[in-house]
N, C-alpha and C positions, 0 to 999 in steps of 0.2 A: 744162852744169851739172846735177848730180844732186840730185834732191829726196829727202831722207831722210824716210821715212814713220814717224811715231811709232807705237811699238808699245805697247799697253796692253790692258786688259781691255774686252771689249764689255759692253754692258748685260746681256745674258742670262747671261754668265759671272759678272758681279758679283752678280746676283740668285741664282744657284745657290750661290755662296759664302756669301751672307747666309743663305739657307735652311738650309744645312748648319750654320752657326754657331748659328742659332736652335734647330735640332733638338738639337744637342749641349747647348746651355744648358738646354733644357727637361728633357732626360734627367738631367743632373747635378743640376739644381734639384729634381726630383722625388725623386731618391735622397737628397739632403741633407734634404729635408722629412721623408722617411720616418724617418731617423735622429733628427731632432729630436723627432718624435712619440714614438718609443721612449724617448728620454732623459727626456722629460717624464713618461711613464708610470712609469719607474723612480724618478724623483725623488719622484713622488707616493706610490708604495709605501713608499719610505724614510721620508718624512715621517709617514705613518700609523704606521709602526713606532716612530718617535720619540714620537708621541702615546701609543701603547700603553705604552711604558716610563714616560712621565711619569704616565699614569693609574694605573699600578701603584704608583708612589711616592706619589701622592696618596692612593690607597686605604690604603696602609700607615700613613700619617700620620693620616688622617681616619676610617678605618673604613668608608668608603663611596665610591663613585664620584660625581663631580659629577652633579647632577640634570640633566634635559633643559633646564630653564630656565637653569641656571648655565652649561651647555655647556663647551666646551673652554677658554673664557676663564678658568675656575676654575683652570686650570693656570698661568696667568700672574699673576692677581691674586685676592686673597681674595674669595670670593663675598659679595655683599650680599643675595642672595635666599636664603630658607630652603630647605633646612636649612643654616644657617651653620656650617661646621666649626670646632670649638674648637681643634683641633690642626693647622690649616693651617700648613705650614712651607715655603711656596713662595717664589718662583716655581719651578715644576717644569720650566720650559723656559728656555733662554738668551735668548729674544726673544719678542716678542708673537706671537700666533697668526697664522701666515702664511695667505695664500690658497693654493689649489692652483696647480699650474703653469699653469693656464689662467685664472687670476685669478677663480676662483669660490670661495665659502666652502665649507669642509668641513662636512658634515652630521654631527651627533652625536646619536644616538638612544639613549634610555634608557627602558625596557629595550631591549636589542639584539635582533637577529634570532637565530633558532636557540637560544633559551633562554640567550643570553649576556647579561652585565650591560650591555653597550653595543655599539654598532656605529658605526664611523666610515666615511663614504662621500664619495668625490669622484665627481661625475657625468661626469667626463671632459671632453674638448674641447668638446662641444656644451652642457655644463651641464645636460643633461636626463637623467632616469632612463632606463636602458636604453642600447642602442647597441652598436656593434661597432667593432673597431679602436681608433683614437684616441678615439672617442666612448663606448667601453665604460666602465661604472661600475667604480670601484676600491673594493673593500669590505674592511674590516679583517679579517674572518674568512676571506677568500679569499686564496690566495697564488698 
């Protein structure tokens, strides 16, 4: 009688295959994460451009930009803090003020940097001033 020996993978072979799969998964995952970070940065820049257009419409109606106390919320609802604009004709956006892609609030400064009337800032993925890569600040007057 002949005994048939089962053929299969040995433990070392199985561990090598698992290691290869993990390495490939990590590589693909890192690449995907890199693209997600870039997409969030692009979305943030686009949102700031939308704010700039809405602020220009607000300025044309009201004769001034919202004060620092009124903030970007003045683009969505008529300010109740002085100076209350008589000719507010908003809302100037199609929805409430969103958070940035990293779920942080946009910063609206009046007066703005570089002798500009305002500056809009997202502090990036880390939510802190400064940083590089995905943590870099996104500022309205920089492109």
